[in-house]
C-alpha positions as semicolon CSV with decimal commas, in nm:
position;residue;x (nm);y (nm);z (nm)
1;M;-2,377;3,488;9,134
2;T;-2,590;3,176;9,136
3;V;-2,746;3,040;8,818
4;S;-3,097;3,121;8,936
5;R;-3,000;3,482;9,015
6;G;-2,844;3,517;8,670
7;V;-3,158;3,383;8,503
8;K;-3,381;3,609;8,710
9;N;-3,174;3,910;8,605
10;T;-3,182;3,806;8,238
11;A;-3,548;3,706;8,202
12;S;-3,778;3,992;8,111
13;L;-4,031;3,862;8,362
14;G;-3,764;3,880;8,631
15;R;-3,832;3,538;8,783
16;L;-3,795;3,169;8,726
17;G;-4,088;2,982;8,580
18;G;-4,283;2,735;8,786
19;V;-4,345;2,372;8,710
20;D;-4,709;2,449;8,636
21;E;-4,611;2,705;8,372
22;V;-4,386;2,460;8,189
23;A;-4,645;2,184;8,225
24;T;-4,907;2,407;8,063
25;A;-4,685;2,445;7,756
26;V;-4,621;2,070;7,741
27;L;-4,992;1,996;7,769
28;F;-5,063;2,241;7,488
29;L;-4,809;2,073;7,261
30;A;-4,953;1,730;7,342
31;S;-5,312;1,839;7,280
32;D;-5,526;1,885;6,971
33;E;-5,522;2,262;7,037
34;R;-5,181;2,283;6,868
35;R;-5,315;2,140;6,540
36;F;-5,269;2,471;6,354
37;A;-4,923;2,541;6,497
38;A;-4,683;2,401;6,238
39;C;-4,303;2,421;6,240
40;E;-4,286;2,668;6,526
41;A;-4,063;2,681;6,831
42;L;-4,236;2,747;7,161
43;F;-3,996;2,914;7,401
44;V;-4,096;2,877;7,765
45;D;-3,816;3,090;7,900
46;G;-3,969;3,392;8,069
47;G;-3,878;3,621;7,782
48;I;-3,503;3,552;7,763
49;M;-3,518;3,495;7,385
50;A;-3,709;3,823;7,340
51;V;-3,415;4,030;7,466
């Protein structure tokens, strides 16, 4: 089993995330929009941590 197949099977979304999806999270964290988010972890993992 390849790593990507294992991740796809584990992630609740059933697929790998795209560069644009990760970039959106990074842009959010670098922006003023995150000003009220304090001491939180933002998991960009397709739902793996939710399982």
